[in-house]
C-alpha positions in Angstrom: 52.8 -68.2 -61.4 55.9 -66.1 -61.5 57.7 -65.3 -58.2 58.4 -61.6 -57.8 61.5 -60.5 -56.0 61.0 -57.8 -53.5 63.6 -55.1 -53.3 64.3 -54.3 -49.6 64.1 -50.7 -48.5 67.6 -49.3 -48.1 66.5 -46.3 -45.8 63.5 -44.8 -44.2 60.9 -43.3 -46.5 58.6 -40.6 -45.2 55.2 -41.4 -46.9 53.7 -38.2 -45.5 53.4 -36.2 -42.1 52.2 -39.3 -40.2 53.3 -42.4 -42.1 56.8 -43.9 -42.6 58.3 -47.1 -44.2 61.5 -48.0 -42.3 63.3 -51.2 -42.9 64.1 -51.4 -39.3 60.5 -51.1 -38.1 58.0 -53.9 -39.1 60.1 -55.1 -42.0 59.4 -51.8 -44.0 55.7 -52.0 -43.8 54.0 -48.5 -43.6 53.5 -47.5 -40.1 52.3 -44.5 -38.2 55.4 -42.4 -37.0 56.6 -43.1 -33.5 54.5 -46.4 -33.4 54.6 -50.0 -34.7 51.0 -49.7 -35.8 50.8 -50.9 -39.5 48.7 -48.8 -41.8 47.1 -52.0 -43.3 45.7 -52.7 -39.9 43.8 -49.4 -39.5 42.6 -49.6 -43.2 41.2 -53.1 -42.5 39.4 -51.7 -39.4 37.8 -49.0 -41.4 36.7 -51.6 -44.0 35.2 -53.7 -41.2 33.0 -50.7 -40.4 34.9 -49.0 -37.5 34.3 -45.3 -37.3 37.4 -43.0 -37.2 36.7 -42.3 -33.6 36.6 -46.1 -32.8 39.9 -46.5 -34.6 41.5 -43.7 -32.6 40.1 -45.2 -29.4 41.4 -48.6 -30.3 45.0 -47.3 -30.6 44.6 -44.8 -27.5 45.0 -41.6 -29.5 48.2 -42.8 -31.2 46.4 -42.7 -34.6 44.9 -39.3 -35.1 42.3 -38.1 -37.6 44.8 -36.7 -39.8 46.9 -39.8 -39.7 43.7 -41.9 -40.8 43.1 -39.5 -43.6 46.7 -39.8 -44.8 46.4 -43.7 -44.6 43.4 -43.5 -46.8 45.2 -41.3 -49.2 48.1 -43.8 -49.6 46.0 -47.0 -49.4 46.7 -48.1 -52.9 50.5 -48.3 -52.1 49.7 -50.4 -49.0 49.8 -54.2 -49.2 49.0 -56.4 -46.2 52.2 -58.0 -44.7 54.3 -56.5 -47.3 57.2 -53.9 -47.1 56.6 -50.7 -48.9 57.9 -51.1 -52.6 57.7 -47.6 -53.7 55.4 -45.6 -55.9 54.6 -46.5 -59.4 57.1 -44.6 -61.5 56.6 -46.5 -64.6 53.5 -44.6 -65.5 53.7 -42.9 -68.8 53.3 -39.2 -68.8 50.8 -37.8 -71.3 52.1 -35.8 -74.1 52.0 -32.1 -73.5 51.3 -31.5 -77.2 47.8 -30.5 -78.0 46.1 -32.0 -81.0 45.8 -30.0 -84.1 42.6 -28.1 -84.6 40.1 -30.2 -86.6 38.6 -28.4 -89.6 34.7 -28.3 -89.5 
């Protein structure tokens, strides 16, 4: 199995209105702004069947409905115990050319 090197974050990255990845906070793992609450924890709570209301109560209102929705939206970029590694920029763009009309 190949070991993959993780490139550490150089600076704070705003992942949305409610989520940030900052190398000075929790090792660069995505957290909710103004807290040390890691996004992966909230995602696991939801996976375990907690309701949004229960999650908000668990964190004493520091995680709002909007923040939970945002965490779900970026869930594919969140890896448990791992710093944010960036968005996938290697995806190939589809050609803007349209195929020629096919004769019937």
